[in-house]
Structures are given as C-alpha cells and as structure tokens.
MDTraj code that builds the backbone (N, CA, C; nanometers):
import mdtraj as md
import numpy as np

residues = "MET ALA PHE MET GLY LEU ASP GLY ARG PHE MET GLN VAL ASN GLN ALA VAL CYS ARG MET PHE GLY TYR SER GLU GLU GLU LEU SER GLY LEU THR PHE GLN ARG LEU THR HIS HIS ALA ASN LEU HIS GLU GLY LEU ASP LEU PHE ARG ASP MET VAL GLN GLY GLN LYS ASP HIS GLY".split()
xyz = np.array([
    [5.3349, 9.1311, 10.9367],
    [5.3608, 9.2813, 11.0489],
    [5.2318, 9.3420, 11.0063],
    [5.1869, 9.4509, 11.0975],
    [5.0595, 9.5004, 11.1101],
    [5.0619, 9.6382, 11.1692],
    [5.0504, 9.7631, 11.1563],
    [5.0454, 9.8838, 11.2841],
    [4.9315, 9.8845, 11.2211],
    [4.8600, 9.8982, 11.3939],
    [4.7514, 9.9897, 11.3575],
    [4.7294, 10.1195, 11.4690],
    [4.6093, 10.1663, 11.4097],
    [4.6385, 10.2694, 11.5241],
    [4.4874, 10.2615, 11.6355],
    [4.4760, 10.3734, 11.7768],
    [4.4003, 10.3186, 11.8504],
    [4.1911, 10.2844, 11.7667],
    [4.2427, 10.3431, 11.6481],
    [4.0306, 10.3265, 11.5943],
    [4.0377, 10.1228, 11.5134],
    [4.1913, 10.0677, 11.5312],
    [4.1653, 9.9369, 11.4484],
    [4.1958, 9.9628, 11.3004],
    [4.2287, 10.1087, 11.2848],
    [4.2396, 10.1527, 11.0965],
    [4.4425, 10.0807, 11.1009],
    [4.4897, 10.0217, 10.9782],
    [4.5728, 9.9504, 10.9883],
    [4.5880, 10.0752, 10.8971],
    [4.7825, 10.0902, 10.9590],
    [4.8325, 10.2459, 10.9358],
    [4.9678, 10.1366, 10.8345],
    [4.9861, 10.0352, 10.8885],
    [5.1039, 10.0320, 10.8345],
    [5.1152, 9.8584, 10.7779],
    [5.1454, 9.8276, 10.6542],
    [5.1650, 9.6370, 10.7307],
    [5.2539, 9.6593, 10.5770],
    [5.3066, 9.4930, 10.6012],
    [5.4038, 9.3923, 10.5525],
    [5.3284, 9.3125, 10.4158],
    [5.3878, 9.3330, 10.3490],
    [5.3126, 9.1741, 10.2524],
    [5.2456, 9.0734, 10.2311],
    [5.3511, 9.0007, 10.4174],
    [5.3187, 8.9090, 10.4342],
    [5.1224, 8.9364, 10.4523],
    [5.0576, 9.0512, 10.5479],
    [4.9587, 9.1061, 10.5547],
    [4.8636, 9.0839, 10.4460],
    [4.9987, 9.1416, 10.3638],
    [4.8408, 9.1781, 10.2207],
    [4.8437, 9.0081, 10.1496],
    [4.8796, 8.9951, 10.1147],
    [4.8895, 8.7927, 10.0725],
    [4.7569, 8.7531, 10.1920],
    [4.7791, 8.7843, 10.3057],
    [4.6759, 8.7060, 10.4293],
    [4.5869, 8.7574, 10.3975],
    [4.5023, 8.8615, 10.3565],
    [4.3820, 8.9005, 10.3381],
    [4.4045, 8.9700, 10.1810],
    [4.4288, 8.9863, 10.0807],
    [4.4568, 8.9449, 9.9782],
    [4.3944, 9.0907, 9.8826],
    [4.4292, 9.2046, 10.0181],
    [4.4882, 9.3644, 9.9919],
    [4.5899, 9.3720, 9.9596],
    [4.5674, 9.5503, 9.8594],
    [4.6827, 9.6040, 9.7952],
    [4.6730, 9.6328, 9.9687],
    [4.8721, 9.6873, 10.0241],
    [4.9058, 9.7581, 10.0890],
    [4.7352, 9.8900, 10.1360],
    [4.7714, 9.9708, 9.9616],
    [4.6579, 10.1028, 10.0187],
    [4.5356, 10.0269, 10.0029],
    [4.4185, 9.9552, 9.9457],
    [4.3616, 9.9371, 9.9895],
    [4.3723, 9.9053, 10.1388],
    [4.4223, 9.8218, 10.2391],
    [4.5010, 9.7667, 10.3360],
    [4.4459, 9.9010, 10.4249],
    [4.5152, 10.0006, 10.3827],
    [4.4974, 10.1567, 10.5095],
    [4.3819, 10.1884, 10.5337],
    [4.3286, 10.1595, 10.4334],
    [4.1458, 10.2047, 10.4307],
    [4.0881, 10.1693, 10.6016],
    [4.1083, 9.9630, 10.6026],
    [4.0273, 9.9964, 10.6288],
    [4.0746, 9.9385, 10.7993],
    [3.9738, 9.8467, 10.8972],
    [4.0262, 9.8037, 11.0342],
    [3.9632, 9.6554, 10.9955],
    [4.0760, 9.6546, 11.1191],
    [4.0513, 9.4676, 11.1274],
    [3.9163, 9.4593, 11.1587],
    [3.8433, 9.5504, 11.2884],
    [3.7283, 9.5174, 11.3017],
    [3.6538, 9.4182, 11.1210],
    [3.6072, 9.5242, 11.0265],
    [3.5971, 9.4524, 10.9084],
    [3.6436, 9.3624, 10.8685],
    [3.7632, 9.3327, 10.9001],
    [3.8181, 9.1512, 10.8306],
    [3.8272, 9.0889, 10.8919],
    [3.7537, 9.0657, 11.0164],
    [3.8001, 8.9534, 11.1307],
    [3.6515, 8.9567, 11.1089],
    [3.6573, 8.8030, 11.0564],
    [3.5028, 8.6909, 11.0866],
    [3.4553, 8.7323, 11.1597],
    [3.2578, 8.7466, 11.1692],
    [3.2038, 8.7898, 11.2637],
    [3.1785, 8.7058, 11.4109],
    [3.1885, 8.5442, 11.3631],
    [3.2064, 8.4741, 11.4882],
    [3.3618, 8.4605, 11.5749],
    [3.4635, 8.5734, 11.5669],
    [3.6160, 8.6281, 11.6209],
    [3.5472, 8.7009, 11.6337],
    [3.5104, 8.8056, 11.5584],
    [3.5282, 8.9565, 11.6038],
    [3.4817, 8.9695, 11.8225],
    [3.4328, 8.8786, 11.8257],
    [3.4925, 8.9193, 12.0161],
    [3.5588, 8.9410, 12.1109],
    [3.6173, 8.8264, 12.0641],
    [3.7964, 8.7881, 12.0754],
    [3.9004, 8.8483, 11.9867],
    [3.8751, 8.8505, 11.9410],
    [3.9309, 9.0252, 11.8101],
    [3.9763, 9.1814, 11.9121],
    [3.8632, 9.1634, 11.9600],
    [3.7489, 9.3332, 12.0135],
    [3.8973, 9.3083, 12.2158],
    [3.9115, 9.1717, 12.2491],
    [3.9450, 9.1531, 12.3249],
    [4.1026, 9.1568, 12.3497],
    [4.1481, 9.0710, 12.2187],
    [4.2949, 9.1608, 12.2214],
    [4.3385, 9.2684, 12.1871],
    [4.2710, 9.3078, 12.1733],
    [4.3295, 9.4433, 12.0823],
    [4.2534, 9.4953, 12.1820],
    [4.1795, 9.5472, 12.2898],
    [4.2193, 9.5660, 12.3873],
    [4.3246, 9.6185, 12.5194],
    [4.3568, 9.4611, 12.5099],
    [4.4895, 9.4235, 12.6230],
    [4.6141, 9.5166, 12.6059],
    [4.6022, 9.5000, 12.3792],
    [4.6805, 9.5753, 12.3967],
    [4.6762, 9.6823, 12.3820],
    [4.6303, 9.7299, 12.3493],
    [4.6306, 9.9093, 12.3878],
    [4.5862, 9.9683, 12.5436],
    [4.5461, 9.9002, 12.5772],
    [4.5660, 9.9184, 12.7216],
    [4.7291, 9.8453, 12.8043],
    [4.7714, 9.8114, 12.7237],
    [4.9559, 9.7335, 12.8096],
    [4.9754, 9.6454, 12.8396],
    [4.8048, 9.5569, 12.8138],
    [4.8255, 9.4519, 12.9160],
    [4.8903, 9.2998, 12.8142],
    [4.9497, 9.3587, 12.6666],
    [4.9958, 9.2041, 12.6141],
    [5.0942, 9.2932, 12.4713],
    [5.1717, 9.2953, 12.4208],
    [5.2033, 9.3178, 12.3049],
    [5.1876, 9.2955, 12.1646],
    [5.2015, 9.1016, 12.1980],
    [5.1022, 9.1279, 12.0588],
    [4.9905, 9.0326, 12.0230],
    [4.9983, 9.0192, 11.9202],
    [4.8611, 8.8620, 11.9335],
    [4.9088, 8.7496, 11.8932],
])
top = md.Topology()
chain = top.add_chain()
for i, resn in enumerate(residues, 1):
    res = top.add_residue(resn, chain, resSeq=i)
    for name in ("N", "CA", "C"):
        top.add_atom(name, md.element.get_by_symbol(name[0]), res)
traj = md.Trajectory(xyz[None], top)
C-alpha cells in the first residue's frame, strides 16, 4: 500500500511496494508514481490518479 500526495509523490509505502519497485522506503519518498510508471501506461495512471483525487474512485 502507498499513500501519495496530491502531486503524486510517495508519502508512505509498505515493504510490498518497496519490493515491487525495487527501492527502499527512503528512495521512494522522493519519487512520484509518474516517474516510475512506464510511458505506455502513464496516461491511464494519470487518469486513475485524477479520478481518485476528485473522489470518483477510492483505490487503483
């Protein structure tokens, strides 16, 4: 699980997220999901993130 700020930056992550991305919690805290998302999937990720921020979805 990950908590992100409105700018997409990781604020808090669990160990599963760290393993999934191959970064430590400290390394992820300075990154955005946009930076870690493959360019072919970024548009979909941004749409999903926008929907969550606007309250249209509660999870991805």
